[in-house]
DRENVEX-909264 format. One line per 3 residues: number of its first residue (from 1); their letters; for each residue x, y, z of C-alpha. Coordinates in Angstrom, 3 decimals. Layout:
NUM	A	X Y Z | ...;
END
This chain:
1	MPD	20.415 20.582 49.977 | 20.138 19.824 46.251 | 19.895 15.651 45.451;
4	HRL	23.055 14.531 43.716 | 22.329 10.754 43.746 | 21.384 8.908 41.013;
7	AMT	17.884 6.275 41.645 | 19.249 3.795 39.016 | 21.474 1.329 39.379;
10	EPL	20.331 -1.580 37.372 | 21.587 -1.328 33.481 | 19.236 -0.089 30.848;
13	RFG	19.012 -0.214 27.424 | 17.766 1.849 24.527 | 18.168 1.696 21.206;
16	VFE	21.761 0.598 19.964 | 22.708 1.878 23.283 | 23.306 0.266 26.836;
19	IDP	23.899 1.997 30.186 | 25.581 0.942 33.515 | 24.798 3.668 36.324;
22	SAR	27.058 1.474 38.821 | 29.941 1.368 36.575 | 29.158 4.437 35.236;
25	ELR	29.773 3.220 31.134 | 27.834 4.127 28.209 | 28.079 1.175 25.368;
28	KHG	27.178 1.489 21.602 | 26.277 -1.703 19.675 | 28.693 -3.375 23.038;
31	VRI	31.901 -0.912 22.462 | 32.461 1.656 25.044 | 32.158 4.815 24.403;
34	KLQ	33.102 8.300 26.424 | 31.177 10.472 27.753 | 31.874 13.085 30.556;
37	DQP	30.623 13.150 33.996 | 27.948 15.667 33.518 | 26.627 14.395 30.299;
40	FAV	26.029 10.859 31.812 | 24.421 13.012 34.957 | 22.363 14.651 32.455;
43	LLI	21.136 11.080 31.183 | 20.930 9.378 33.966 | 18.315 11.616 34.933;
46	LLE	16.233 11.480 31.721 | 16.127 7.656 32.116 | 14.917 7.627 35.347;
49	KPG	11.686 8.827 33.951 | 11.391 7.904 30.414 | 8.685 9.856 28.622;
52	QLV	8.005 12.540 31.208 | 9.132 15.948 31.676 | 12.241 16.899 33.242;
55	TKE	12.858 20.264 33.924 | 15.700 22.669 33.774 | 14.938 23.801 37.397;
58	ELQ	15.098 20.178 38.361 | 18.649 19.571 36.535 | 20.186 22.596 38.157;
61	QRL	19.132 21.209 41.500 | 20.184 17.736 40.676 | 23.297 18.961 38.664;
64	WPA	25.091 22.112 40.682 | 25.092 22.426 44.768 | 22.790 25.287 46.422;
67	DTF	25.727 27.450 46.710 | 27.456 27.164 43.611 | 27.939 30.096 41.269;
70	VEF	27.534 29.307 37.636 | 25.375 30.347 34.226 | 22.762 27.506 34.784;
73	DKG	21.226 27.816 31.168 | 24.790 27.218 29.480 | 25.960 24.823 31.715;
76	IYN	22.550 22.738 30.888 | 22.824 23.716 27.477 | 26.773 22.448 27.096;
79	AMK	26.018 19.073 28.866 | 23.052 18.498 26.414 | 24.916 19.469 23.229;
82	RLR	28.176 16.883 24.054 | 25.264 14.345 25.070 | 23.287 14.336 21.774;
85	ETL	26.654 14.989 19.888 | 27.649 11.107 21.849 | 24.181 9.485 20.957;
88	GDE	24.306 10.842 17.316 | 21.134 12.665 18.104 | 19.647 15.963 16.581;
91	ADT	17.445 18.657 18.212 | 15.239 19.046 15.319 | 14.703 15.808 14.757;
94	PRY	15.087 13.937 18.261 | 15.498 10.257 18.595 | 16.016 10.079 22.148;
97	IET	16.073 13.397 23.849 | 13.240 15.597 22.975 | 13.594 19.380 23.996;
100	LPR	10.400 21.469 25.156 | 11.053 24.954 24.735 | 11.448 26.923 27.929;
103	RGY	10.291 24.091 29.886 | 12.769 21.053 29.867 | 13.490 17.618 28.243;
106	RFI	12.114 14.254 27.791 | 13.593 10.947 26.844 | 11.492 9.544 24.316;
109	APV	12.779 6.511 23.111 | 11.752 2.996 24.176 | 13.884 1.945 27.410;
112	QGR	14.430 -1.857 28.557 | 16.286 -3.599 31.394 | 19.146 -5.342 29.841;
115	DGG	17.239 -8.622 29.742 | 14.772 -6.831 27.510 | 12.379 -6.238 30.584;
118	GKP	11.422 -3.830 32.174 | 8.396 -1.225 32.686 | 7.578 0.679 29.308;
121	PEL	6.424 4.734 29.588 | 2.742 4.482 30.457 | -0.116 4.587 27.563;
124	SLA	-1.300 8.138 26.798 | -2.920 9.408 23.766 | -3.226 12.928 25.075;
127	PEP	-0.264 15.859 25.356 | 0.726 16.668 28.738 | -1.433 19.415 30.256;
130	TPR	0.565 22.586 29.704 | 1.067 24.871 33.359 | -1.037 27.815 34.346;
133	LTA	0.205 31.165 33.976 | 0.529 33.378 36.970 | -1.852 36.549 37.035;
136	TKR	1.698 38.387 36.554 | 2.681 36.574 33.654 | -0.571 37.011 31.858;
139	LAL	-0.622 40.556 32.408 | 2.951 40.775 30.784 | 2.000 38.645 27.795;
142	LVS	-1.306 41.013 27.625 | 1.112 43.910 27.253 | 3.541 42.443 24.777;
145	LLC	0.814 41.200 22.464 | -0.691 44.752 22.353 | 2.532 45.653 21.320;
148	VLP	3.066 43.292 18.478 | -0.271 43.638 17.145 | 1.072 45.973 14.249;
151	LAA	3.344 43.508 13.475 | 1.106 40.476 13.978 | -1.630 41.937 11.407;
154	IFI	1.403 42.349 8.669 | 2.548 39.245 9.300 | -1.033 37.444 8.852;
157	RVK	-1.238 39.402 5.796 | 1.541 38.165 4.035 | 1.873 34.702 5.468;
160	LWS	-1.762 33.391 5.157 | -2.603 34.827 2.335 | 0.354 33.618 0.252;
163	TPP	1.171 30.287 -1.320 | 3.478 27.784 0.264 | 6.373 26.626 -1.943;
166	VPK	5.650 23.470 -3.378 | 8.333 21.105 -3.856 | 9.111 20.032 -7.874;
169	VVD	10.918 16.709 -9.190 | 13.923 18.531 -10.700 | 16.087 15.378 -10.907;
172	TAQ	15.961 11.699 -10.975 | 18.132 8.600 -10.238 | 17.614 4.833 -10.101;
175	VTK	18.600 3.514 -6.865 | 18.121 -0.248 -7.640 | 19.339 -2.170 -10.530;
178	DGV	18.477 -5.854 -9.756 | 15.604 -6.271 -12.204 | 13.916 -8.418 -9.459;
181	HKD	10.089 -7.922 -9.230 | 9.129 -5.646 -6.193 | 5.403 -5.244 -6.647;
184	VTL	4.925 -6.741 -3.120 | 6.302 -3.600 -1.835 | 3.630 -1.363 -0.495;
187	KLI	5.567 0.869 1.666 | 9.249 2.119 1.602 | 10.944 2.510 5.400;
190	SDD	14.229 4.596 5.057 | 16.537 5.492 7.811 | 18.103 8.391 5.562;
193	TRL	21.048 6.105 5.318 | 19.188 2.986 4.067 | 15.946 1.773 2.353;
196	YFQ	13.821 -1.292 3.247 | 11.231 -2.952 1.242 | 10.496 -5.920 0.058;
199	EGS	11.436 -8.243 -3.084 | 9.153 -10.857 -5.036 | 6.154 -11.213 -6.852;
202	WMR	2.420 -11.285 -6.273 | 1.985 -13.977 -8.920 | 4.663 -16.460 -7.181;
205	GFT	2.247 -16.776 -3.765 | 2.769 -13.765 -1.475 | 4.800 -16.311 1.146;
208	EGV	6.867 -17.868 -1.849 | 10.511 -15.849 -2.899 | 9.438 -12.909 -0.939;
211	SLV	12.694 -11.384 0.811 | 13.209 -8.544 3.418 | 16.304 -6.332 1.682;
214	QVS	17.919 -3.279 2.460 | 20.003 -0.695 -0.006 | 21.832 2.515 0.549;
217	TEG	20.163 5.075 -0.079 | 22.872 6.580 -2.700 | 22.097 3.600 -4.779;
220	GET	23.841 0.150 -5.420 | 23.614 -3.344 -4.635 | 20.604 -4.766 -2.503;
223	ARI	21.312 -6.973 0.575 | 18.791 -9.122 2.031 | 18.251 -9.498 5.715;
226	PVA	18.092 -12.690 7.491 | 14.804 -12.902 9.318 | 13.799 -16.825 9.199;
229	LEG	9.778 -15.447 8.386 | 7.481 -15.880 5.799 | 5.470 -13.626 3.821;
232	LMV	7.110 -10.311 5.243 | 5.428 -7.084 4.637 | 7.612 -4.294 6.148;
235	YDI	5.257 -1.393 7.651 | 7.355 1.062 9.982 | 10.987 1.432 11.530;
238	SRT	11.547 2.806 15.207 | 12.351 6.515 15.779 | 15.890 5.143 17.197;
241	RSE	16.179 3.691 13.621 | 17.464 0.703 15.268 | 13.906 -1.737 14.629;
244	LLV	11.104 -2.366 12.021 | 8.002 -3.579 12.514 | 6.617 -6.133 10.045;
247	GAG	4.035 -8.190 9.380 | 5.104 -12.191 8.897 | 3.627 -15.419 8.849;
250	AAK	0.806 -17.426 6.751 | -1.955 -14.666 5.485 | -4.872 -14.880 7.394;
253	MPN	-8.198 -14.585 5.256 | -9.901 -12.123 4.483 | -7.975 -9.252 3.509;
256	NRR	-4.177 -10.886 4.349 | -3.628 -10.110 7.896 | -0.751 -11.245 9.540;
259	PLW	1.015 -11.702 12.982 | 2.623 -8.473 14.151 | 6.268 -8.798 14.681;
262	VVP	9.339 -6.705 15.906 | 12.713 -7.149 13.519 | 15.855 -5.616 15.526;
265	LPT	18.638 -3.825 12.840 | 21.023 -4.880 11.541 | 20.627 -7.950 12.890;
268	GPP	18.884 -10.045 15.606 | 15.869 -12.266 16.367 | 12.574 -11.212 15.837;
271	RRV	9.863 -11.205 18.525 | 6.113 -11.146 18.439 | 3.939 -8.237 19.451;
274	GDI	1.524 -9.959 21.647 | -0.914 -11.977 19.608 | -1.887 -9.118 17.077;
277	LAQ	-3.032 -9.787 13.280 | -2.963 -6.976 11.511 | -2.880 -5.808 7.478;
280	DAS	-0.853 -2.397 8.749 | 0.695 -1.069 11.584 | 2.556 2.249 12.983;
283	WAP	4.626 3.374 16.151 | 3.622 6.742 17.449 | 6.344 9.253 17.202;
286	DGR	7.158 9.127 20.751 | 7.438 4.960 20.440 | 4.779 4.987 24.013;
289	YLV	2.202 3.106 21.607 | 1.481 1.543 18.254 | -1.646 1.546 15.918;
292	FAL	-2.513 -0.971 13.450 | -5.060 -1.954 11.060 | -7.439 -5.189 11.017;
295	ERD	-9.828 -5.050 8.116 | -11.949 -2.383 8.476 | -11.243 -1.568 12.018;
298	VFV	-8.234 0.793 13.778 | -6.870 -0.118 17.261 | -3.987 0.688 19.538;
301	ARP	-1.904 -1.155 21.850 | 0.998 -0.720 23.872 | 4.457 -1.636 22.097;
304	DGT	4.612 -5.229 23.577 | 0.942 -5.654 22.044 | -1.178 -5.295 25.429;
307	EVR	-3.962 -3.479 26.497 | -5.364 -3.736 22.985 | -8.129 -1.103 22.337;
310	KIA	-10.451 -0.005 19.144 | -10.321 3.921 18.297 | -12.199 3.665 14.885;
313	ATK	-14.331 1.762 12.592 | -14.292 2.394 8.675 | -16.772 1.246 6.022;
316	GFV	-13.738 -0.676 4.086 | -10.303 -2.200 3.691 | -8.069 0.209 6.094;
319	SWL	-4.113 0.480 4.882 | -0.995 2.968 5.077 | -1.229 3.738 8.262;
322	RFS	1.276 7.209 9.096 | 1.422 9.481 12.432 | 1.909 13.400 11.376;
325	PDG	5.547 14.188 12.905 | 3.707 15.899 15.873 | 1.633 12.745 16.373;
328	TRL	-1.642 14.986 17.009 | -2.874 13.169 13.651 | -3.071 10.013 12.176;
331	RFS	-4.132 9.614 8.526 | -5.004 6.027 6.315 | -6.300 4.852 3.305;
334	VST	-9.577 3.480 2.871 | -11.087 1.224 0.174 | -14.466 2.161 -1.294;
337	TDH	-16.689 1.215 -3.724 | -18.452 4.603 -3.775 | -17.412 4.470 -7.392;
340	APT	-15.381 1.494 -8.395 | -13.988 -0.990 -6.211 | -10.131 0.233 -6.527;
343	DWD	-10.970 4.117 -5.056 | -9.094 4.950 -1.937 | -10.307 7.528 0.614;
346	IME	-7.527 9.217 2.141 | -9.084 9.277 6.263 | -7.832 11.601 9.009;
349	MSP	-8.534 11.525 12.947 | -6.629 12.274 15.905 | -4.406 9.357 17.637;
352	NGG	-7.670 8.885 19.949 | -10.123 7.863 17.148 | -11.936 11.320 17.815;
355	GLH	-12.748 13.270 14.432 | -12.161 10.931 12.038 | -13.222 12.637 8.309;
358	RLP	-12.101 12.245 5.024 | -10.190 14.355 3.230 | -10.913 16.125 -0.300;
361	VRG	-8.441 13.922 -2.342 | -8.483 10.226 -2.850 | -5.268 8.577 -2.499;
364	IGG	-2.798 5.275 -1.231 | 0.589 5.063 0.249 | 0.465 8.533 1.918;
367	TWS	3.268 9.926 4.303 | 4.265 13.143 5.701 | 7.621 15.352 5.289;
370	ADG	9.594 15.359 8.418 | 8.654 19.108 8.713 | 4.760 18.179 8.518;
373	KYY	4.343 20.947 5.507 | 3.918 18.322 2.751 | 1.860 14.952 2.651;
376	YYS	2.975 12.939 -0.247 | 0.715 9.995 -1.896 | -0.349 8.242 -5.082;
379	GGP	-3.186 9.758 -6.873 | -4.788 10.211 -10.051 | -6.008 7.651 -12.553;
382	GYR	-4.807 4.187 -11.569 | -3.107 5.914 -8.852 | -0.167 5.965 -10.712;
385	DVW	1.219 9.156 -9.938 | 2.841 11.132 -6.838 | 0.941 14.127 -5.230;
388	VLP	2.025 16.306 -2.736 | -0.421 18.139 -0.708 | 0.566 20.842 1.098;
391	ERR	-0.724 22.059 4.497 | 0.231 24.823 7.122 | -1.007 25.898 10.480;
394	TIL	-2.733 29.065 11.252 | -2.096 31.310 14.569 | -5.051 29.509 15.998;
397	GKV	-3.232 25.832 15.426 | -5.788 24.829 12.991 | -4.591 22.779 9.875;
400	ELG	-5.156 24.437 6.407 | -5.099 22.490 3.110 | -3.757 23.372 0.000;
403	APE	-4.018 22.340 -3.409 | -2.730 19.453 -4.505 | 0.130 19.459 -6.938;
406	QLT	0.708 16.373 -9.206 | 4.817 15.464 -9.317 | 4.839 12.893 -11.560;
409	AGP	3.272 11.896 -15.068 | 4.103 9.478 -17.656 | 4.656 5.565 -18.367;
412	IAF	6.217 4.256 -15.053 | 3.581 4.187 -12.379 | 5.216 5.409 -9.054;
415	GGP	4.199 4.460 -5.252 | 5.014 4.644 -1.795 | 6.564 7.977 -1.326;
418	TPT	9.114 8.424 1.518 | 10.802 11.731 1.475 | 14.064 12.010 3.296;
421	TDG	14.249 14.069 6.840 | 15.914 16.906 5.449 | 12.723 17.599 2.425;
424	RHL	15.648 17.226 -0.472 | 14.794 14.136 -1.631 | 11.929 11.815 -2.422;
427	FVS	12.151 7.887 -2.541 | 9.427 5.673 -4.563 | 8.871 2.625 -6.262;
430	GEQ	8.526 2.547 -9.877 | 7.066 0.024 -12.085 | 7.081 0.222 -15.785;
433	HSV	4.083 -1.919 -16.598 | 4.266 -4.008 -19.584 | 3.493 -7.471 -21.328;
436	ELV	4.639 -9.649 -24.331 | 1.895 -10.892 -26.057 | 2.969 -14.252 -27.157;
439	RYD	1.908 -17.805 -28.906 | 2.527 -21.261 -28.098 | 4.182 -23.072 -30.629;
442	SRS	3.448 -26.719 -29.744 | 6.089 -28.085 -32.373 | 9.199 -26.205 -30.551;
445	KQF	7.505 -26.167 -27.146 | 8.452 -22.475 -27.078 | 6.346 -18.806 -26.745;
448	VPF	7.214 -16.691 -29.387 | 6.035 -13.339 -30.064 | 2.905 -12.578 -31.435;
451	LGG	1.826 -9.041 -33.341 | 5.068 -8.173 -33.143 | 5.337 -8.987 -28.927;
454	ISA	2.908 -5.732 -28.266 | 1.802 -5.335 -24.765 | -1.634 -6.277 -25.301;
457	GEL	-3.732 -9.077 -24.544 | -7.271 -10.460 -24.005 | -7.260 -11.338 -27.498;
460	EVS	-10.630 -12.503 -29.263 | -10.426 -13.482 -33.004 | -13.983 -12.260 -34.872;
463	PDG	-16.042 -15.267 -36.242 | -14.572 -15.096 -39.872 | -11.190 -15.632 -38.609;
466	QWV	-9.732 -12.471 -40.259 | -10.186 -10.007 -37.291 | -8.601 -9.678 -34.273;
469	VYT	-9.579 -7.316 -31.108 | -7.831 -6.900 -28.077 | -7.044 -4.490 -25.385;
472	TFP	-3.750 -3.050 -24.757 | -1.744 -2.767 -21.283 | -1.643 -0.778 -19.389;
475	ECN	-3.879 1.814 -20.819 | -6.830 -0.759 -21.031 | -7.881 0.465 -24.818;
478	LWR	-9.837 -1.459 -26.951 | -8.041 -1.761 -30.646 | -9.467 -3.979 -33.756;
481	SKL	-6.985 -4.909 -36.382 | -6.727 -7.832 -39.210 | -4.977 -10.954 -38.079;
484	DGS	-1.537 -9.770 -39.102 | -1.233 -6.933 -37.161 | -2.396 -4.559 -40.336;
487	ERL	-5.630 -2.068 -40.135 | -5.303 -0.694 -36.678 | -8.036 0.930 -35.081;
490	QLT	-8.807 2.139 -31.758 | -12.412 1.618 -30.416 | -12.396 2.904 -26.850;
493	FPP	-10.595 6.065 -25.303 | -9.847 6.959 -21.675 | -11.437 7.409 -19.004;
496	MNA	-13.180 4.101 -20.528 | -11.319 0.861 -18.673 | -12.004 -1.445 -21.649;
499	HEP	-12.170 -5.417 -20.964 | -12.875 -8.746 -22.144 | -14.052 -8.213 -25.884;
502	RWS	-16.445 -10.575 -27.329 | -17.655 -10.213 -31.293 | -20.957 -10.501 -32.279;
505	PDG	-22.273 -13.771 -34.069 | -22.033 -11.605 -37.603 | -19.046 -10.132 -36.797;
508	KQI	-20.173 -6.392 -37.022 | -20.549 -5.405 -33.058 | -17.940 -5.988 -30.197;
511	LFT	-19.180 -6.287 -26.424 | -16.868 -5.408 -23.918 | -17.044 -4.173 -20.519;
514	DFP	-15.850 -1.080 -19.042 | -14.820 -2.527 -15.712 | -15.870 -2.671 -13.373;
517	SKI	-19.589 -1.747 -13.782 | -20.497 -0.953 -16.919 | -21.186 -2.955 -20.358;
520	FVV	-20.743 -1.614 -23.954 | -21.191 -2.518 -27.700 | -19.063 -0.773 -29.961;
523	PAD	-19.349 -0.906 -34.182 | -16.706 -3.137 -34.984 | -15.556 -0.326 -37.598;
526	GGA	-15.577 2.517 -34.853 | -18.186 4.795 -33.644 | -19.402 5.889 -30.182;
529	PKQ	-19.696 2.953 -27.769 | -23.279 2.451 -26.478 | -24.358 1.134 -23.028;
532	LMP	-26.094 -1.923 -22.146 | -28.846 -1.757 -19.141 | -28.344 2.005 -18.649;
535	ADH	-30.812 2.160 -15.809 | -28.616 -0.928 -13.723 | -26.493 -0.083 -11.134;
538	PEL	-24.453 -3.128 -9.992 | -21.311 -3.093 -8.198 | -19.475 -5.242 -10.729;
541	IGA	-20.489 -6.487 -14.627 | -18.344 -8.743 -16.222 | -17.609 -11.649 -18.994;
544	GAW	-20.224 -10.340 -21.355 | -20.732 -12.887 -24.520 | -23.224 -13.283 -27.334;
547	LPD	-25.552 -16.217 -27.736 | -25.762 -17.625 -31.085 | -28.735 -15.581 -32.473;
550	GNS	-27.143 -12.188 -31.337 | -30.557 -11.190 -29.718 | -28.897 -11.860 -26.483;
553	IVF	-26.044 -11.960 -24.524 | -24.727 -13.727 -20.719 | -22.619 -11.987 -18.308;
556	GRR	-21.955 -11.704 -14.490 | -22.678 -9.650 -11.783 | -22.742 -8.571 -8.626;
559	MGC	-25.387 -6.290 -6.948 | -27.028 -5.112 -3.281 | -23.588 -5.666 -1.416;
562	AAD	-22.605 -2.915 1.220 | -19.000 -2.199 0.620 | -18.104 -4.359 3.943;
565	DLR	-19.660 -7.159 3.507 | -17.415 -9.879 2.204 | -19.749 -12.720 2.421;
568	CWL	-22.011 -11.028 0.346 | -19.232 -10.115 -2.438 | -18.420 -13.784 -3.051;
571	QNL	-21.806 -14.932 -2.609 | -24.042 -12.611 -4.483 | -22.135 -12.853 -7.729;
574	AIY	-24.254 -15.174 -10.074 | -24.704 -15.178 -14.047 | -27.465 -13.652 -16.170;
577	VLS	-28.900 -13.261 -19.874 | -30.063 -10.450 -21.046 | -32.727 -9.825 -23.999;
580	LKT	-31.336 -7.115 -26.356 | -34.589 -6.729 -27.644 | -36.700 -6.626 -24.619;
583	QQV	-33.907 -5.467 -22.143 | -34.949 -7.993 -19.756 | -32.810 -9.783 -17.208;
586	SKI	-32.734 -13.177 -16.023 | -30.725 -15.259 -13.832 | -29.404 -18.357 -14.682;
589	PGS	-30.375 -21.260 -12.471 | -27.821 -22.308 -10.056 | -24.968 -19.837 -10.785;
592	DAL	-24.601 -18.079 -7.388 | -20.975 -17.604 -6.843 | -19.738 -18.268 -9.853;
595	VGA	-17.087 -15.663 -11.526 | -15.715 -15.853 -14.761 | -18.273 -17.294 -17.199;
598	RLS	-17.192 -18.290 -20.411 | -19.900 -19.167 -23.103 | -18.770 -22.541 -25.829;
601	RDG	-18.903 -20.925 -29.340 | -21.732 -23.293 -30.313 | -23.478 -21.818 -27.345;
604	RYI	-24.844 -24.854 -25.544 | -22.462 -25.202 -22.631 | -21.386 -22.189 -20.091;
607	AAV	-17.865 -22.780 -18.189 | -17.396 -20.574 -14.679 | -14.978 -20.597 -11.529;
610	TTR	-16.498 -21.049 -8.165 | -15.870 -17.759 -6.092 | -13.796 -20.244 -3.402;
613	LDK	-11.351 -20.908 -6.890 | -11.780 -24.676 -6.257 | -13.507 -25.826 -9.138;
616	VML	-14.374 -25.114 -12.936 | -18.527 -25.702 -12.819 | -20.293 -26.788 -16.351;
619	YDF	-23.859 -25.516 -17.418 | -25.838 -27.257 -19.949 | -28.370 -25.086 -21.819;
622	HTQ	-30.146 -28.509 -22.843 | -30.295 -30.127 -19.277 | -30.352 -26.544 -17.552;
625	RWS	-28.114 -28.029 -14.603 | -24.382 -27.692 -13.713 | -21.665 -30.387 -13.288;
628	ELV	-18.164 -30.032 -11.854 | -15.797 -29.929 -14.951 | -12.465 -30.268 -12.745;
631	QGD	-11.084 -28.912 -9.644 | -8.859 -25.968 -9.386 | -9.193 -22.692 -11.136;
634	GSI	-8.234 -20.294 -14.109 | -9.502 -17.721 -16.564 | -11.106 -20.162 -19.648;
637	TWS	-11.719 -19.495 -22.824 | -13.797 -22.528 -25.508 | -11.635 -24.433 -28.526;
640	HDS	-13.486 -23.223 -31.905 | -14.831 -26.866 -32.356 | -16.585 -26.390 -28.339;
643	KFV	-15.007 -30.047 -27.163 | -12.430 -28.071 -25.030 | -11.984 -25.788 -22.586;
646	YLR	-8.526 -23.978 -22.038 | -7.329 -22.688 -19.007 | -4.152 -22.084 -16.873;
649	LKQ	-5.074 -24.365 -14.366 | -3.849 -24.198 -10.719 | -4.418 -27.090 -8.366;
652	GTE	-3.272 -26.656 -4.954 | 0.720 -26.376 -4.278 | 1.104 -27.836 -7.731;
655	PAK	3.129 -25.909 -10.314 | 0.782 -23.871 -12.846 | 0.300 -25.058 -16.581;
658	LVR	-1.849 -24.798 -19.452 | -4.599 -27.421 -19.817 | -7.422 -28.207 -22.232;
661	VRV	-10.283 -30.183 -20.456 | -12.146 -32.096 -22.320 | -16.311 -31.528 -22.191;
664	PDG	-18.523 -32.940 -20.686 | -16.425 -35.798 -19.288 | -13.058 -33.395 -17.685;
667	KIE	-10.598 -35.149 -18.746 | -7.191 -33.290 -18.725 | -4.605 -32.998 -21.077;
670	QVA	-1.704 -30.404 -20.420 | -0.750 -28.286 -23.244 | 2.457 -26.559 -21.758;
673	DLK	4.272 -26.136 -18.437 | 4.435 -22.785 -16.750 | 6.448 -23.576 -13.540;
676	DIT	8.953 -20.856 -14.685 | 6.622 -18.864 -16.556 | 5.527 -15.447 -14.875;
679	LGG	2.316 -13.885 -16.661 | 1.069 -10.208 -16.115 | -1.637 -8.428 -17.265;
682	SWA	-4.792 -6.783 -15.505 | -6.003 -10.916 -15.548 | -2.475 -12.500 -15.699;
685	DWV	-4.142 -16.196 -16.078 | -6.044 -14.767 -18.898 | -6.004 -17.407 -22.165;
688	SLL	-6.925 -16.724 -25.707 | -7.408 -18.642 -28.601 | -6.286 -18.662 -32.844;
691	PDD	-7.937 -20.220 -35.443 | -6.355 -23.045 -35.159 | -6.436 -23.233 -30.888;
694	SPL	-3.034 -22.253 -30.776 | -2.765 -20.584 -27.059 | -1.868 -16.803 -26.745;
697	LML	-0.748 -15.813 -23.236 | 0.637 -12.601 -21.430 | 3.960 -12.588 -20.355;
700	DKN	4.683 -10.310 -17.274 | 7.389 -7.580 -18.466 | 6.908 -5.088 -15.788;
703	AQE	10.156 -3.136 -14.692 | 10.219 -2.565 -11.019 | 13.039 -0.566 -9.410;
706	IYR	13.356 1.744 -6.498 | 14.074 5.639 -7.755 | 14.722 8.695 -5.715;
709	FDL	13.558 12.235 -6.849 | 15.470 15.596 -6.388 | 13.155 18.148 -5.052;
712	EYR	12.885 22.175 -5.313 | 10.793 24.519 -3.638 | 9.849 27.092 -5.778;
END
């Protein structure tokens, strides 16, 4: 006799649904919805063992008596179709019920008791074993293969040697138009009807004024999601589209790791995921476990945060964890110092940590299309453009990568690519990088444009006060002009990343850094830049300045640190003197763990900031001693008479202000209040001075919005 009894009697919850077997009721958001008896019975059978295979034979035995004469396959198909329609599920992209061809079905969403308890499905990172074929079936399969070999040969020739269609952007549309900063948004999260992201700015502090918001994929007004959590960063959305996985709370150094939380949608109280701290995390496609990154390592855990296990160790900071749609592969980006501290490698491995390897492309913010045929990421110089990496599986199941294709190019920097399920659209965060160069007018107490308010900064006035040199933003090209902006001349060109220009005492040469690891001089009238210390290989170099005799320079650098040794990075920074005649380098005593060195114009003092960003230190070449000048941090510049240090001073939780500090007694005089001012540029706290010591700053003019790309496959 078949078993018509249902094993469950207690109510269960999954996604936005609740089922009560005893009352034979199904509710959505608390509202009862109609479901016929047979689909209802199928749902209960699947819920008896979530995450496990329920065969068609088992469904047949449970649903129909032995003496029933029906077309079982058709009956099961119709019942499953009606069930999926009620749940709003799709067979091709299932949220709740997964079809296992020729075998049966599996309920894949997390299942809980009405009180939120209940045992989750067993954590398993390995696929279910495939049933072994009988001898008769193996013989039939062999005959079938021999019959189709000619057709297979033709298919292989056509498919494996042909180039798959690559998407092209055929149209764009702006989704948000609120003008609010979104530079804290790293991942865009979509459920195909809404987009979830953060609004706020890094300059204001990550826990200050950062909000979790949503907007329709069709565009419109953004709406804040009321969550009583600080410093929130959204990582992933559940397969049922009913929960967000987020990091929130006070950031823990290093690497800004945060407690992991689950936020219900559309509303509901958030809940902690165990005691996990992470800088990124992602649910497995079937929802049965999650992975998270903590500094250089990758871990796996149950959805409730228990049974944490380390599965991989890398050599850099891990972020942008993403699963392939079939759950067989995990990709993420890892920071590397092979070429520059801002380089990112894309790594791939199996969900159990096996087969860890680097892909032949560099990029950040990657995610797969729903069909697994394309991997979108931000790449190219500065990781400003969206690229797509096509891939396909051979008949042997091996993944083959195609040639990466660049999808965007232009002044807007795009990141966080997120494709729609149907593959027709791609959502991205776009940022138009720009600053306005302004002068502070002490009489009107206002900031007024300088050089027409060009998008540039790090300006330095020549010794005779007639010329200026500056770097454009975001291109980071070096330019020279008259003080009034006339006679402009470009001195450096891409891919050089020019910063921190300094005039030589005779005004004929300009010292600058090709950030992060080279230092050059270039003639002020133009010419080929010449690298200093070409045989040296520091990981970081900068803050160069000429000594008054023009025969030596001072600069900061870090050497001899492994990519994952943060303590070495902080402690091994120091300030050095280079003789341009002998090429000898000597370290200034006591300069360990100091950055941002600035030389007074008379050559007597060096001012620098501690790597803990808590003090400005002063070095006197006469006494060869260091002393504390002021508590706080900020980018430093010297007055023309060498009696004052100007800086954007930030002390504790107090608002930032522009001050000048008298040397050597450290008396602070406020120049301007920066409470409601947002600065920008490569180094947002940079301060320059005109010949009359009027301060120059870079006001942030970045425009950050969400865009939709319409894709066409060719």
